[in-house]
N, C-alpha and C positions, 0 to 999 in steps of 0.2 A: 566733556570727558573728565573723569575724576582721577586724580593722582592717587596711586596706591603704593608707591615705593617709599621706603625710608629715605632720608636725605641727610647728608653731612656737608657742611660748607667750610671751605678752607679760605680764610681771609688773611691779609698780610699787613704789616706795618708800612710797607712801601712797595713800589714796583721792584721786581727782581729779588724779592725776599725768598723766592723758591716755591711759590704757590703751585706753579704749573707742574714742576717735577714731583712735588709731594702728592698732588692729585694723581699724576700718572702712576707713581709707585703704589698708591692705595688702590687704584684701578686694578693693577696686576696682582696685588696682595689679596684683595677680596675676590677677584676672579679665581684665584687658586683655592679659595675656600668654598667654591661652588656657587657664588652669587652671580646673578645677572646684573652687572654694573654698567652704568652709563655716565659719561662726563657731561658737564654743562657749565657754560660761562655765558651769561646773558649778553654782556657787552665787552668786547675786546678791542683795545687800541694797539695795533701792531702792523708792521710792514712785511712780516713773514706770513704769507697766505698759502692756502692749499685749495685745490680744486676737486670737488666731489665728482662721482661718476656721472651725475646729471648736469655738470657744468656750473654748480654753485660754488661761491667763494666763501671760505671760512678761515679762521685763524689756524696757523700750523700747530699751535699748542694743543688745541682741542682735537685735531687730527691725530696727533701723537698720543693723547690720552685715550682716544678711541682704539688705536692700535694696541695700547697696553691692556685695554679691556676686551680685546679680541673682537672688536666691532669694525664695520665699515663706517668711516666718517660721514656724518650728515650735517647739513646746515643748521638743523634744529639744535645741535650741540653748541652752536655759537650763532644765535640768530642775528646779532648786531655786530658788525665788524667796522671799525673806524680806521682808516688808513691816512695818517697825517700827510698833508700835501702842501708844501711850501708854507707861506704865511697866510694863505687864503682859508685855512681850516683843514678839514678832513673829508675825504670821500666816505660817504655813508653807504654801507652795504647791509641790506636787510634781507634775511633769509636767502643769502647767496647772490643777490642782484643789487647793482648800483642804483640808488634812488636819488643821488645828487651829491653836491659838495656843500658843506655847512661850516661856517665859522662857529666859534664857541657859543655866542649868544643864540645864533640860529639853532644850533643843535639842542641847547637847553629848552628852547621853545618846542622842539619836536618830541621831547622825551615822553610827554603824555600819550602821544599817538604810538610811540614805539613800545609801550608797555604791553599792548595786546599781543604782538608777535612773541614777546618774551614769555608771557604767561602761557600762550597756546603751545609754544615749543616745549616749555617745561612739562606741561601736563601731558603732552603726547609722549614724551620720553618716559615720564614717571609711570605711565600706564603700562609700559613694556618692560619695566625693570624691577629688580628687588631693591636696588640701592642707587640713588643718584648722588654722585660726588660733584659738588658745585665749587667752582673757583671764583673768588671775588676779583676785584680789579683795584689796583693801587692801594689806597688806604680807606677804610670805611668811615673814618671820623673827620673828614675834611669839612669844617663848618660851613663853607660856602657851597658845598655840593650835596649835603645830606638831604635837603628838601627835594632835590631833583634826582636822587639816587635810583638807578634801575640796575645797578650792578652788584651791590653789596647787601645791606640789611633789608632792602625791599624784597630781594630774592629770598633771603633767609626767612622772611615772614611768609612769603608765598609758599615756600616749601615746608614751613614749620620745622626748619632745620636748626640743630645746634651748630655752633660756630667754634672752630679752633683758629686761633690767631697765630700766624707764623712770623717770626722775627729773624733777621739775618745778622748773626753775631759777627761774621767776618768783616762787615762794614762798620762795626762799632756802634755803641749806644743802644744795644738791643733791649736792655732792661728798661731804660727810660722810654724807648719807643713802644714797648708793650704796655707799660703802665699808662703812658700818655694817651695812647689810642683808646685804651679801655676807659680812661677817665673822661674823654671827650664825647663818648657815645651817649645817646639818650638813655635814661634808666631802663626803658623797656628793651632796647637793643642790647644794652650792656648785659642784661640777664641772659641773653642768648649765647654769650661767649662763655663756653664751658671749660676752656683750658688753653694752654699755650704749647707751641712747638718751637724750640730754639734750633735754628738751622745753620748749616755751614760752619760747624765748629772744627777747629784744628787743635788737636792735642788731647789731653786726658780729661774726659768729661767729669771725673770725680773732683777736679779742681774747681768746678763751678758750683759745687754743693752749697756753699754759704750764700751765693748770689741767688741760686734757685730757691732756697729756703726763704730768703728775703722777699723774692717776687711772689711766692705763694702766700706768704703771710700778709703782704700789703694788698694783694689782689683778691685773696680768698678763692683762688682758683689753682688747679693743678697744672704743673708742667708735665705734659704727657711724654716728653722725651727730648733728648738732645741728639740731633741728627748730624753726623760728621760731614765734613766737606767731601764731596764725591767728584773729583775732577776729571775722571776718565770714563764717563758713561757713554760718550760719543752720541748723545741725543741732541736733537736740534734745540737751540735756544730761541726764546721769543723776543727778548729785548736786546737792543744793540749795545747796552751797557755790558752785556756778557762778552763782547769782543774785547773790552778793556781788560777783563779778568783773564780771558784766554791769553792775551798778550803778556800779562804779568806773570802767568804761570808757564808760558812756553819756554822750553829749553832748546838751545841750538845743538842739534845732534849731527855729527858728521855722517857723510855717506848717503844723505837723503836728497831727493830732488826738492828744491825750494819753490813754492808757489806763493806769489804775493797777490793778495786781493786788495784792490784800492778801496780804502774806507771812505766812501762818498758821504757827503752830509745827509743825503736822503736815501741811504742804502736800503734796499728792500730784498726780501727773500734770500738773506745770507745763509739760510738753511741749505741752499744748494751746495755749500762747501763742507757740510758736516761729513759726507762720505770721504772727502779728501783728508779731513782732519783725523779720521779714523784709520787712514792708510799708514801702515808701518813704513812704506817707502817714501812718503811725502811729508814735508814740513810746511804747514800753511801759516803765513804771516799776514796780518792786516796792516796795510801801508797807509799812514796818514800824511806822509810827505814824500817827495820824490827820492830822497836819500834812502828811504826804507826799501827801495826796490833793489838795492845793491845785492848781488849774489843770487838773485832769483833766476830760475830758468824760464818760468812762465809768469806773466802778469795778467790778471783777469780784472776786467771792469764788470762789476756785478749789476744787478737790477737796481732801478731807481724809481722813486715816486715823483721825482721832478727832473726829468732827463735834461732839459735845457739848462736849468739852474746848476745841476751837477756838471754838465759839460763846461759851463763858464767857470766853475770851481777848478776843474782840471787845468784849464788854461791859466787862470790866475795864480795857481800854485806851482806852475811849471811842469805838471805831469805830461803835457803834450810833448814838450821837448824831451823829457826823460824817456817817454815811450819810444820815440824815434831813435834815441841813442841806444836804448835797450835792444831794439831790432838790429841796429847797425852792428852791435857787438855779438849778434848771433842768437839772441833770446827770442821768445815767442810771446804773442799777445792775443788774448781772447776776450770775448764779451758775451754776456748773457742778458737777454731781454733789453733793458735800457742801455746796458753796456754795449750790446750789439749795435744799437742805434747810434751811440756816440762814436763808434769806430768808423762810421760812414762819412759822406761828404757834407751832409747837412741834416738838421732836424728842424722841422717846422711845426708850429702849434697855432694854426690859423683860427681855431675855435676857442682859444684860451682855456684849454682843458687843464693845463698845468701853469707854467709861467707865462705862456703866450709868446708870440714873436717867432723869430727864426734865428738859428745859430749855425755857423759853419761847424762841421764835425771835425774829427781828428784826421780824416782823410786816409785812413789805413785800409778801408774797404770801399770799393766803388759802388756804394749804395746811397740812396736818399730815403728819408723817413718823413712822413706826414702823420701827426697825431690826429686821430679821429674820435668822435664822440662815442661810437659803439665800442664797448669793451669786449675783448675776446677772452673767454674763459672756457677751456675745454681740456679734457683728458684725451691723450692719443697713445697709440702703440708706436714706438720709435725703434729704429735700428741704425746703428752706425754704418755708413756706407764705406766701401773700400776706398782708400785714399792714402794720403801721406802718412797717416798714423798706423796703417796696417790694412788687414784684410776684412774689416767690418766686424760684425758680431750679431748675436741673437737679439730678438726683440725684448723690450721692457716697456713699462708704463710710465709716461711722463705727462706733463701738463703745461698749458700756456696761460699766462695772465698778462695781457698787454693792451694798450690803447695805441694803435698806430699801424701804418702800412708801410713796409719797407720794400723798395723796388730797386732793380739793377743787379749788377754782379754776374751777368750772364757769362762772362769770361772765366769765372771761378767755378769750382765744383761745389755741389751741395754737401752738407755735413751729415745730415740724417735723412732717412726715408721715414715717413710717418703715414699712419692711416687712423681714421677716426674710430673704427670698430675693431673688435677683437678677432674678426674674421674678414676675409675678402682681400682683394689685391691692393697693393700700395697705391695710394691716390695722390700723394703730395711729397714734396721734400721740404726740409727746413734747414736754414742756416747756410753759411758759406765758409769755405776754407781755401786759402791760397795754395798755389801749386806746390810750394815747399812746406806747407803745413804750419807756417809760423805766424799767420794771422787768421783768426777764425771768429765767427759769431753765430749765435743761435738764440731762438726764442724759447727753447725748451728748458723749463725748470725740472730739476731732477735728472739733469743730463749726466751727472756723475754717479747716480745711484747704482747702475749695473757694473759688476766687476769687469765685464768685457771692455767697456769704455775706459775705465781707469787703467786697466792693464796696458792697453794699447797706447794711451796717452803717456803714461809714466815711462813705458819702455822707449817710446819715441823721444821723450825728453831726456831719458838716460843716455841715449846715443849722442845727444848734444853735449853731455857732460862726461867727465872722466870716470864716473862711478855709476854704471847702469844699475837700476834697482832690480830686485827680484821680479819674476814674471807673474807671480800669483797674488791676486787682490782678494780681500774678503768680500762676501756678499753683504752689502750694507743693510739690507732688511734683517739679516741674521744678526748683524752687529747691534741694530736697534733692539731686536728681541732680547739679546743678551743684556743690553742696558736696562731694559724694563725689569728683567729678572734680578739683576744686581741691585737696582733701586728698591725693589720689593724686599729683597733680603736685608738690605740696610735698614729699611723702616721696621721690618719685623724684629731686628736685633736692637733697635734704639727706642722704639715707642712702647708704651704700656698698652698692649693689645687687649687686655681685659677691660681697661677703661674705654678704649676705642670701640670695642664691640658693644659695650654698655650704651654708648651714645647712639648707636644705630639699632638698638633693640635686639642684639644677638646674644 
């Protein structure tokens, strides 16, 4: 298959420089100009994952970029996903399916075999598009990695793509990072870098003029724009470092229901909480220590890539006692995926899938979990069942990603009704909720996406506090769509579009 699309690659000076959002914004911008745009990232290391319609697993960032481009996410957009897993290495997912767990050395030995799915995925997408917007990974100029690169310059060479290098000025040292990255590249790869984007600037961009002039003179390359800090897009983040920035920028506002998400060492799929962060009625905080739970109405244990290790962390840090005290004071506790498993009586890993062994759970739900080799990845149609939070609600689309079988809890009520197809009778239930609604767990990712669930949960939490929140919640998919539009407008206003169009032959 011959690639026919133009391509542009966005690389960065470091992880969290803003590559994912820049690509998403460009997807929406060029979609608005009538182009068939498709995103691509050959290799992604992330614990925030998405499940495609056919049950394949891919990075959330590429699913978000596909949404921005008006497309259904496909595993070819992210053919290799690495999910860090304790100290043993990473789970390796190729074209949506787990192929094993590999340490760093083992993974490097695999990269030669992995190039074929990368190349075939790119060519398949390029044959269907006018423009492929490619995202790099980390920094392209790591001297110990360049010979094994299948995520940065190797992909740029495959696609014959010009490269724009993005630097994060908010974290400091952006000019040194841009020049240093450029200088470390091989001469042939250095020539591919056609310009820079300075990202996450706070203040008057005109004040940067002398530094921009210096950078352009030293590098002999253009700065195509200075993109401002955009803190309220309400779009899912890829890296957990974003949680630190969210905490730094969070303001304590009165009259809101506070939801504390425990920041586990191996936190996964924290994109589940993006809809709550976009809620005007809710204030979401990420708790790294038990004292951070003070004042919360609801505490949530999120997903984890090493459930037993994170369960031991909770006990070592005193979260187990803090959660009991929180319930005794009238608060509520929930768990999603691995967090659901931790709330039970025990978690066993007899096959050594994660840390191995068995660990007593927090004992807040009467269930036990055994981790199993077969990974469950599927999309389902879900509906909140009538219960303590209210009268239920309409269906929406959710997904599951977990390794484990949880049994027990027959005395409790199920939380959701689910079915695997878009038509037909309800086949199963998911999750559990206590009779008073104050302890619950679910395997469903995306459980807060529908307004119906958030409205009922927040109204119920409001009845536990003196200031009930308003009854209406935004449609989170519409919130994301507005975020893509805002991002595209910001890029249109801050980038040199004439130069950008010239790079893609427009």
